[in-house]
C-alpha positions as CSV (number, residue, x, y, z in Angstrom):
1,X,-15.7,-7.1,-14.9
2,X,-18.4,-4.5,-15.8
3,X,-18.2,-0.9,-14.6
4,X,-20.8,-1.2,-11.9
5,X,-19.2,-4.3,-10.4
6,X,-15.8,-2.6,-10.5
7,X,-17.2,0.4,-8.7
8,X,-18.8,-1.7,-6.0
9,X,-15.5,-3.6,-5.4
10,X,-13.5,-0.3,-5.3
11,X,-16.0,1.2,-2.8
12,X,-15.9,-1.9,-0.6
13,X,-12.1,-1.9,-0.4
14,X,-12.0,1.8,0.2
15,X,-14.5,1.4,3.1
16,X,-12.5,-1.4,4.6
17,X,-9.3,0.7,4.3
18,X,-10.9,3.6,6.1
19,X,-12.7,1.7,8.8
20,X,-11.1,-1.7,9.3
21,X,-14.6,-3.2,9.6
22,X,-16.0,-5.9,7.2
23,X,-18.2,-4.1,4.6
24,X,-21.9,-5.0,4.2
25,X,-24.3,-4.3,1.3
26,X,-26.3,-2.0,3.6
27,X,-23.2,0.1,4.4
28,X,-22.5,0.5,0.7
29,X,-26.1,1.3,-0.1
30,X,-26.0,4.1,2.5
31,X,-22.7,5.6,1.4
32,X,-22.8,5.2,-2.4
33,X,-25.3,5.5,-5.3
34,X,-24.9,2.5,-7.6
35,X,-28.5,2.8,-8.8
36,X,-29.5,-0.6,-7.3
37,X,-31.1,-1.8,-4.0
38,X,-29.2,-3.5,-1.2
39,X,-30.3,-7.0,-2.3
40,X,-28.6,-6.4,-5.7
41,X,-25.5,-5.0,-4.0
42,X,-25.4,-8.2,-1.9
43,X,-25.6,-10.3,-5.0
44,X,-22.7,-8.4,-6.5
45,X,-20.7,-8.9,-3.3
46,X,-21.5,-12.6,-3.4
47,X,-20.1,-12.8,-7.0
48,X,-17.0,-10.8,-6.1
49,X,-16.4,-13.2,-3.2
50,X,-16.9,-16.2,-5.5
51,X,-14.4,-14.7,-8.0
52,X,-11.8,-14.3,-5.2
53,X,-11.8,-10.5,-4.8
54,X,-13.5,-10.5,-1.4
55,X,-13.5,-12.7,1.7
56,X,-16.0,-13.2,4.5
57,X,-14.2,-13.5,7.8
58,X,-17.0,-15.4,9.4
59,X,-20.7,-16.4,8.7
60,X,-23.1,-13.4,8.4
61,X,-20.2,-10.9,8.5
62,X,-19.5,-8.3,5.8
63,X,-16.7,-8.7,3.4
64,X,-13.0,-7.8,3.5
65,X,-10.5,-7.6,0.5
66,X,-8.4,-10.6,-0.5
67,X,-5.0,-10.1,-2.0
68,X,-6.6,-10.2,-5.4
69,X,-9.0,-7.5,-4.3
70,X,-6.2,-5.3,-3.1
71,X,-4.4,-5.8,-6.4
72,X,-7.5,-4.8,-8.3
73,X,-7.8,-1.7,-6.2
74,X,-4.1,-0.7,-6.6
75,X,-4.2,-1.3,-10.4
76,X,-7.2,1.0,-10.6
77,X,-5.5,3.7,-8.4
78,X,-2.3,3.6,-10.5
79,X,-4.3,4.0,-13.7
80,X,-6.4,6.9,-12.3
81,X,-3.6,9.4,-12.4
82,X,-5.0,11.4,-9.5
83,X,-3.7,14.8,-8.7
84,X,-0.3,14.7,-7.1
85,X,0.1,15.8,-3.5
86,X,2.0,19.1,-3.1
87,X,5.1,17.6,-1.4
88,X,7.7,20.3,-2.4
89,X,9.5,19.8,0.9
90,X,9.9,16.0,0.3
91,X,11.0,16.5,-3.3
92,X,13.6,19.1,-2.1
93,X,14.9,16.6,0.4
94,X,15.2,14.0,-2.3
95,X,17.1,16.3,-4.7
96,X,19.5,17.3,-1.8
97,X,20.0,13.6,-1.0
98,X,18.9,14.2,2.6
99,X,17.6,10.7,2.8
100,X,17.2,10.4,6.6
101,X,15.0,13.5,6.6
102,X,13.1,12.4,3.5
103,X,12.3,9.0,5.1
104,X,11.3,10.6,8.3
105,X,8.9,12.8,6.4
106,X,7.5,9.9,4.4
107,X,6.9,7.9,7.6
108,X,5.2,10.8,9.2
109,X,2.9,11.4,6.2
110,X,2.0,7.8,5.6
111,X,2.4,6.2,9.0
112,X,4.6,3.5,7.4
113,X,8.1,2.1,7.6
114,X,10.2,3.9,5.0
115,X,13.4,2.4,3.5
116,X,15.9,3.8,1.0
117,X,19.0,2.5,-0.7
118,X,21.5,4.9,-2.1
119,X,23.1,2.8,-4.8
120,X,26.0,5.2,-5.5
121,X,27.1,5.1,-1.8
122,X,25.9,1.6,-1.2
123,X,24.1,2.8,1.9
124,X,20.7,1.8,3.4
125,X,18.5,4.1,5.4
126,X,15.3,3.1,7.3
127,X,12.9,4.6,9.8
128,X,9.3,4.3,11.0
129,X,9.1,0.8,12.5
130,X,7.2,2.2,15.4
131,X,4.7,3.9,13.0
132,X,4.2,0.6,11.2
133,X,3.7,-1.4,14.4
134,X,1.2,1.2,15.7
135,X,-0.9,1.0,12.5
136,X,-1.1,-2.8,12.1
137,X,-4.2,-4.6,13.4
138,X,-2.5,-7.3,15.3
139,X,-4.3,-10.7,15.5
140,X,-1.6,-12.6,17.3
141,X,2.1,-12.4,18.3
142,X,3.0,-14.4,15.2
143,X,2.1,-11.4,13.0
144,X,4.3,-9.1,15.0
145,X,7.2,-11.6,14.9
146,X,6.9,-11.8,11.1
147,X,7.1,-8.1,10.7
148,X,10.1,-7.8,13.0
149,X,11.8,-10.5,11.1
150,X,11.2,-8.6,7.9
151,X,12.6,-5.4,9.4
152,X,15.7,-7.3,10.5
153,X,16.2,-8.9,7.1
154,X,15.4,-6.0,4.8
155,X,19.1,-5.0,4.5
156,X,19.9,-8.3,3.0
157,X,17.0,-8.3,0.5
158,X,17.2,-4.6,-0.5
159,X,20.2,-4.6,-2.9
160,X,18.7,-7.2,-5.3
161,X,15.2,-5.6,-5.1
162,X,16.6,-2.1,-5.6
163,X,18.6,-3.3,-8.6
164,X,15.5,-4.5,-10.3
165,X,13.5,-1.2,-9.8
166,X,13.2,1.5,-12.4
167,X,11.3,4.8,-12.3
168,X,8.0,2.9,-12.6
169,X,5.9,3.1,-9.5
170,X,5.3,-0.4,-8.2
171,X,3.0,-1.8,-5.5
172,X,3.4,-5.3,-4.1
173,X,0.7,-7.0,-2.0
174,X,1.5,-9.5,0.7
175,X,4.1,-12.2,-0.1
176,X,4.7,-10.9,-3.6
177,X,6.9,-8.2,-2.2
178,X,10.7,-8.5,-3.0
179,X,11.7,-7.0,0.4
180,X,9.3,-8.5,2.9
181,X,7.9,-12.0,3.5
182,X,5.0,-11.3,5.8
183,X,1.6,-11.9,4.3
184,X,0.3,-8.9,6.3
185,X,2.4,-6.2,4.6
186,X,2.3,-4.3,1.3
187,X,5.1,-2.3,-0.3
188,X,5.0,0.8,-2.5
189,X,8.3,1.5,-4.3
190,X,10.2,3.2,-7.1
191,X,13.7,4.3,-8.1
192,X,14.6,8.0,-8.4
193,X,17.5,10.0,-9.9
194,X,19.0,12.5,-7.4
195,X,21.4,15.3,-7.2
196,X,23.5,16.8,-9.9
197,X,25.0,13.5,-10.9
198,X,21.7,11.7,-11.3
199,X,22.6,9.0,-8.8
200,X,19.8,6.4,-8.2
201,X,18.1,6.0,-4.9
202,X,15.4,3.3,-4.4
203,X,12.6,4.1,-2.0
204,X,10.3,1.6,-0.3
205,X,7.2,2.4,1.8
206,X,6.2,-0.7,3.8
207,X,2.9,-0.9,5.6
208,X,-0.2,-3.0,6.4
209,X,-2.3,-4.3,3.5
210,X,-5.0,-1.9,4.8
211,X,-2.7,1.1,4.0
212,X,-3.8,4.3,2.3
213,X,-2.6,3.3,-1.2
214,X,-4.0,6.3,-3.0
215,X,-2.2,8.7,-0.7
216,X,1.1,6.7,-1.0
217,X,0.8,6.7,-4.8
218,X,0.2,10.5,-4.9
219,X,3.2,11.2,-2.6
220,X,5.5,9.0,-4.6
221,X,4.4,10.6,-7.9
222,X,5.2,14.0,-6.4
223,X,8.9,13.2,-5.7
């Protein structure tokens, strides 16, 4: 993929994350300078749709990201090494192993469900289900049921998923997640060493696919 096409795809996904509305070539032309006219942007979007990075929810609508599109966006965000957020308070909570307070802070910052597994104590902490529910764009009750089922089952899935994590920041889109099964969710996660003994805690931020990945990545990197 050439640089211009990559920048158009990145911008289209960013616009969708911010607004929740299908993105048109006209919208991108108004908001970004790619050095080409709307008709050329439209051709680029057509190609990105044909290649599986974007989808058109209905005829004559703008485009929305596919899972492959989100994976492209996340891969680019992870490679960008943007400046870390100044989350000294959250980092201090992690170092003090105050996991309940840490997760509450994460959920408040990101508006996501936050889950942690303290491997030394074999304990699981989770909070933020209400924040997750409030920030999902529900299409039907089936989506809500799938998210509730994931919340109820996360304790069973977490030990294996946590055991496979290292300090590499990971992002899973949709059904590729090791701790959720809903196609409507994404997961940001990593393992951290805490306290004087260097015990490992695995932290998962679970949210809608239209989450603010860049902010989540910056916060995790600041811990």
